[in-house]
C-alpha positions as a printed NumPy array, in Angstrom:
array([[  0.038,   0.036,  -0.265],
       [  2.515,   2.174,   1.11 ],
       [  4.658,   1.809,  -2.525],
       [  0.877,   2.559,  -4.254],
       [  0.743,   6.245,  -2.811],
       [  4.307,   7.126,  -3.539],
       [  4.055,   5.708,  -6.672],
       [  0.973,   7.929,  -7.333],
       [  2.735,  10.849,  -5.299],
       [  5.21 ,  10.966,  -7.781],
       [  3.579,  10.568, -11.063],
       [  1.057,  13.561,  -9.477],
       [  4.485,  15.422,  -8.79 ],
       [  5.536,  15.   , -12.544],
       [  2.126,  16.04 , -13.933],
       [  2.208,  18.834, -12.273],
       [  5.882,  19.711, -13.016],
       [  5.249,  18.92 , -16.567],
       [  2.247,  21.171, -16.919],
       [  3.919,  23.891, -14.922],
       [  7.29 ,  23.685, -17.491],
       [  4.148,  23.809, -20.131],
       [  3.168,  27.356, -18.934],
       [  6.451,  28.827, -18.527],
       [  7.237,  28.537, -21.879],
       [  4.148,  29.592, -23.458],
       [  4.121,  32.548, -20.622],
       [  8.103,  33.336, -21.966],
       [  6.773,  33.631, -25.828],
       [  4.823,  36.544, -25.046],
       [  7.135,  38.111, -23.107],
       [  9.482,  39.324, -25.667],
       [  7.44 ,  40.639, -28.015],
       [  5.367,  42.322, -25.068],
       [  8.264,  44.63 , -24.132],
       [  7.555,  46.034, -27.639],
       [  4.159,  46.996, -26.598],
       [  4.855,  50.764, -26.991],
       [  5.216,  50.409, -30.607],
       [  1.133,  50.126, -30.986],
       [ -0.227,  52.828, -32.736],
       [  0.271,  55.228, -35.38 ],
       [  3.438,  57.671, -35.114],
       [  4.71 ,  60.335, -37.765],
       [  7.305,  61.812, -38.623],
       [  7.518,  65.83 , -40.197],
       [  9.976,  67.068, -43.132],
       [ 10.124,  69.476, -45.671],
       [ 10.855,  66.264, -47.702],
       [  7.531,  64.907, -46.617],
       [  5.879,  62.499, -44.151],
       [  7.153,  59.691, -43.005],
       [  4.302,  57.352, -40.923],
       [  4.118,  54.148, -38.792],
       [  1.369,  52.269, -37.749],
       [  1.382,  49.301, -35.765],
       [ -1.223,  46.59 , -34.511],
       [ -1.28 ,  44.011, -32.41 ],
       [ -2.546,  40.841, -34.122],
       [ -2.257,  37.983, -31.503],
       [  0.188,  37.088, -28.77 ],
       [  3.46 ,  36.615, -30.709],
       [  3.267,  39.151, -33.453],
       [  2.773,  42.619, -34.427],
       [  1.913,  44.08 , -38.133],
       [  3.462,  47.248, -39.055],
       [  3.265,  49.288, -42.28 ],
       [  5.55 ,  52.443, -42.822],
       [  5.347,  55.014, -45.642],
       [  7.125,  57.917, -47.082],
       [  4.547,  59.928, -48.97 ],
       [  5.495,  63.815, -50.345],
       [  2.608,  65.954, -51.544],
       [  0.929,  62.635, -53.401],
       [  3.747,  60.61 , -53.882],
       [  4.321,  57.849, -52.109],
       [  8.054,  57.454, -52.166],
       [  8.467,  54.379, -50.526],
       [  5.865,  51.527, -48.631],
       [  6.938,  48.623, -47.047],
       [  5.221,  45.902, -44.68 ],
       [  6.802,  44.56 , -40.993],
       [  6.05 ,  41.972, -39.21 ],
       [  7.227,  41.748, -35.464],
       [  7.542,  38.27 , -34.631],
       [  8.094,  35.538, -31.442],
       [  8.692,  31.87 , -32.066],
       [ 10.083,  30.108, -29.321],
       [ 12.958,  32.433, -27.379],
       [ 13.298,  34.719, -30.951],
       [ 12.15 ,  37.757, -32.415],
       [ 12.465,  38.916, -35.85 ],
       [ 11.465,  41.956, -37.034],
       [ 10.394,  40.604, -40.927],
       [ 10.615,  43.927, -43.365],
       [  9.061,  43.621, -47.185],
       [  9.923,  46.664, -48.963],
       [  7.957,  47.14 , -52.432],
       [  9.811,  46.708, -55.528],
       [ 12.959,  45.649, -53.396],
       [ 14.617,  42.142, -53.075],
       [ 11.86 ,  41.19 , -55.373],
       [  9.521,  41.697, -53.302],
       [ 10.62 ,  39.056, -50.546],
       [ 10.947,  39.515, -46.687],
       [ 14.087,  40.495, -44.869],
       [ 14.675,  39.449, -41.452],
       [ 16.476,  41.003, -38.772],
       [ 17.25 ,  39.253, -35.326],
       [ 16.926,  40.548, -32.22 ],
       [ 19.964,  41.795, -31.018],
       [ 19.557,  43.949, -27.739],
       [ 16.662,  44.813, -25.497],
       [ 15.247,  47.022, -22.977],
       [ 12.213,  48.629, -21.872],
       [ 12.386,  51.166, -23.753],
       [ 14.765,  50.114, -26.755],
       [ 14.583,  47.057, -29.671],
       [ 17.668,  46.532, -31.342],
       [ 17.062,  44.508, -34.916],
       [ 20.244,  43.679, -36.843],
       [ 21.055,  41.318, -40.033],
       [ 24.592,  42.08 , -41.251],
       [ 23.889,  40.206, -44.175],
       [ 21.97 ,  43.034, -45.916],
       [ 23.688,  46.515, -46.755],
       [ 21.193,  49.111, -45.838],
       [ 20.023,  48.903, -43.521],
       [ 22.161,  46.613, -41.162],
       [ 20.621,  47.693, -38.138],
       [ 17.531,  48.941, -36.995],
       [ 16.893,  50.746, -33.638],
       [ 13.333,  51.505, -31.936],
       [ 14.098,  53.982, -28.845],
       [ 10.657,  54.253, -26.723],
       [ 11.737,  58.562, -25.175],
       [  7.727,  59.17 , -24.157],
       [  3.926,  57.977, -24.648],
       [  4.129,  60.014, -27.311],
       [  7.572,  60.052, -28.638],
       [  9.786,  57.548, -29.893],
       [ 13.177,  57.6  , -32.31 ],
       [ 13.955,  55.43 , -35.046],
       [ 17.545,  54.83 , -36.608],
       [ 18.844,  52.309, -39.321],
       [ 22.058,  52.562, -40.578],
       [ 24.323,  50.498, -42.62 ],
       [ 26.173,  50.469, -45.804],
       [ 25.089,  52.745, -48.845],
       [ 27.606,  52.584, -51.987],
       [ 29.924,  50.738, -49.465],
       [ 29.612,  54.052, -47.239],
       [ 28.856,  54.293, -43.649],
       [ 25.319,  55.419, -43.308],
       [ 22.552,  56.281, -41.408],
       [ 19.304,  58.094, -40.954],
       [ 17.25 ,  59.149, -37.324],
       [ 13.886,  59.85 , -37.348],
       [ 11.605,  61.593, -34.32 ],
       [  8.913,  60.348, -34.708],
       [  5.223,  61.487, -32.965],
       [  1.963,  59.49 , -31.782],
       [ -0.576,  60.669, -33.837],
       [ -2.811,  57.798, -32.783]])
């Protein structure tokens, strides 16, 4: 009788531990993308050259979808779709720029993160190699892209204001 009770107790403990591990891995999967929750909304950068807009929305617990476009007057000079996606422990930034890279996505891996910044890199890509988002306040962030253009180091910074 004592052996049966011990055996049942061990089985119960093992099953409980397994369920707790599954819950923790599910929670961890959502934690990395959750650090980017401040991206959700519509952001805008105005300059004499035109208006850069980024729109982000949460699709589910592991995916945010964004789009970025630059408009000068009535012309759209740049348009891209962006997917921020967490798979297991990896958070990726996938961008698809209309008219570039045979309209195929380019992937950037998360290399640094804090509560207020995200750094994505793809050292095999020419421009950009690095994409940085810095959350300054509830209504402002800075986006910076850098890499090589025509074989020379280049970077661009945009102070984005939340409009929605």
